[in-house]
C-alpha atoms as one frame of an Amber mdcrd trajectory, in Angstrom:
protein
   1.050   3.875  23.856  -1.242   6.304  25.641  -4.975   6.282  25.017  -4.860
   9.774  23.491  -2.119   8.776  21.040  -3.863   5.502  20.269  -7.137   7.312
  19.609  -5.431   9.801  17.276  -3.639   6.975  15.484  -6.922   5.061  15.072
  -8.648   8.130  13.640  -5.818   8.838  11.186  -5.538   5.214  10.056  -9.315
   4.792   9.781  -9.431   7.836   7.523  -6.537   6.516   5.404  -8.128   3.047
   5.197 -11.454   4.364   3.927 -10.264   4.035   0.328  -9.173   0.451   0.963
 -12.577  -0.440   2.432 -14.205   0.947  -0.710 -11.675  -0.933  -2.875 -12.467
  -4.190  -1.063 -16.121  -3.840  -2.058 -15.183  -2.941  -5.636 -12.816  -5.924
  -5.871 -15.844  -8.216  -5.758 -16.949  -6.781  -9.103 -13.685  -7.804 -10.815
 -13.259 -11.116  -9.018 -13.669 -13.141 -12.203 -11.014 -11.114 -14.003  -8.449
 -11.523 -11.254  -9.118 -15.162 -10.336  -5.637 -15.934 -11.710  -4.056 -13.032
  -9.838  -3.674  -9.301 -10.230  -0.336  -9.496 -12.058  -1.768 -11.544 -14.912
  -5.046  -9.591 -15.016  -3.297  -6.208 -15.176  -0.731  -7.476 -17.689  -3.483
  -8.743 -20.001  -5.724  -5.693 -19.511  -2.822  -3.338 -20.261  -1.791  -5.399
 -23.278   1.735  -5.958 -21.978   3.346  -9.103 -23.369   5.176 -11.559 -21.165
   8.379 -10.843 -23.101   8.118  -7.147 -22.235   7.637  -7.802 -18.525  10.545
 -10.267 -18.601  12.759  -7.685 -20.301  11.838  -5.002 -17.762  12.506  -7.389
 -14.876  15.631  -8.764 -16.554  14.357 -12.333 -16.176  13.154 -15.112 -18.472
   9.568 -15.539 -19.692   9.203 -18.585 -17.473  10.124 -16.454 -14.447   7.236
 -14.078 -15.242   4.848 -17.031 -15.370   6.362 -18.321 -12.114   5.726 -14.933
 -10.465   2.132 -14.899 -11.685   1.611 -18.432 -10.359   3.259 -17.561  -7.030
   0.879 -14.625  -6.637  -2.127 -16.780  -7.504  -1.040 -19.318  -4.849  -0.432
 -16.548  -2.253   3.254 -17.391  -1.878   4.813 -14.387  -3.619   6.915 -12.010
  -1.552   5.951  -8.370  -1.209   9.333  -7.450  -2.701   8.693  -9.557  -5.826
   5.146  -8.284  -6.143   6.387  -4.689  -5.906   9.039  -5.311  -8.610   6.502
  -6.958 -10.918   3.990  -4.150 -10.373   6.703  -1.619 -11.229   7.528  -3.545
 -14.419   3.849  -3.263 -15.380   3.894   0.491 -14.796   1.899   0.083 -11.602
   2.451   0.719  -7.946   1.811  -1.856  -5.234  -0.566  -0.512  -2.597  -1.599
  -2.680   0.337  -3.093  -2.337   3.762  -4.518  -4.311   6.640  -8.209  -3.444
   6.777 -10.533  -4.602   9.566 -13.026  -7.154   8.209 -15.817  -5.096   9.702
 -16.008  -1.520  10.880 -13.059   0.614  11.837  -9.806   0.231  13.759 -11.437
   1.992  16.695 -14.197  -0.633  16.689 -11.625  -3.415  16.358  -9.662  -2.019
  19.326 -12.844  -1.868  21.415 -13.643  -5.485  20.519 -10.111  -6.563  21.477
 -10.486  -4.751  24.796 -13.879  -6.441  25.470 -12.510  -9.883  24.554  -9.440
  -9.401  26.744 -11.567  -8.257  29.698 -13.893 -11.257  29.285 -10.923 -13.655
  29.143  -9.369 -12.095  32.249 -12.693 -12.337  34.095 -13.082 -15.982  33.083
  -9.544 -16.726  34.250 -10.248 -15.083  37.627 -13.425 -17.126  38.004 -11.622
 -20.365  37.147  -8.877 -19.626  39.663 -11.466 -18.873  42.345 -13.533 -21.972
  41.522 -10.701 -24.487  41.256  -7.824 -23.629  43.592  -7.410 -27.290  44.557
  -7.291 -28.389  40.913  -4.568 -25.873  40.083  -2.492 -26.912  43.089  -2.956
 -30.593  42.235  -1.934 -29.959  38.627   1.205 -28.101  39.767   2.111 -30.905
  42.177   1.716 -33.531  39.457   3.882 -31.518  37.048   6.536 -31.079  39.743
   6.671 -34.829  40.401   6.772 -35.539  36.649   9.689 -33.141  36.142  11.548
 -34.691  39.072  11.093 -38.155  37.551  12.369 -36.928  34.183  15.451 -35.378
  35.818  16.180 -38.659  37.634  16.194 -40.318  34.210  18.739 -37.751  32.991
  16.366 -35.630  30.937  16.415 -31.862  31.031  13.327 -29.914  32.022  12.642
 -26.281  32.535
């Protein structure tokens, strides 16, 4: 992807994610209410009985409780979460939001980290050419010994 396209994409996504960054801060205020998961919290706040959710999902009551538990344990699928949200008269909205700053800032940090890693790798190769060659020679001999014993190597 070209830098111009990437920059435009970052700007568009950063603008779209603004609401999610605000929501993340607001979620801290309701943390106690949703400690057992959003499905249960919304169901209770809306006054929807388990039987009603089960009827809308065409499942048993125990399946509704299983879904709520799966969400609480972070093992629910997005598909199941979307179905359950729909049964509660809600819409599932999710996003990947950088922990800090914007996507542009995240991309710049990735670029800096990658450049630092590449520089470190270059320095290691320059500092230890004998070590790398020795390591390769040892691995070659080891593979040869394994092949002699009838084992496959790559």
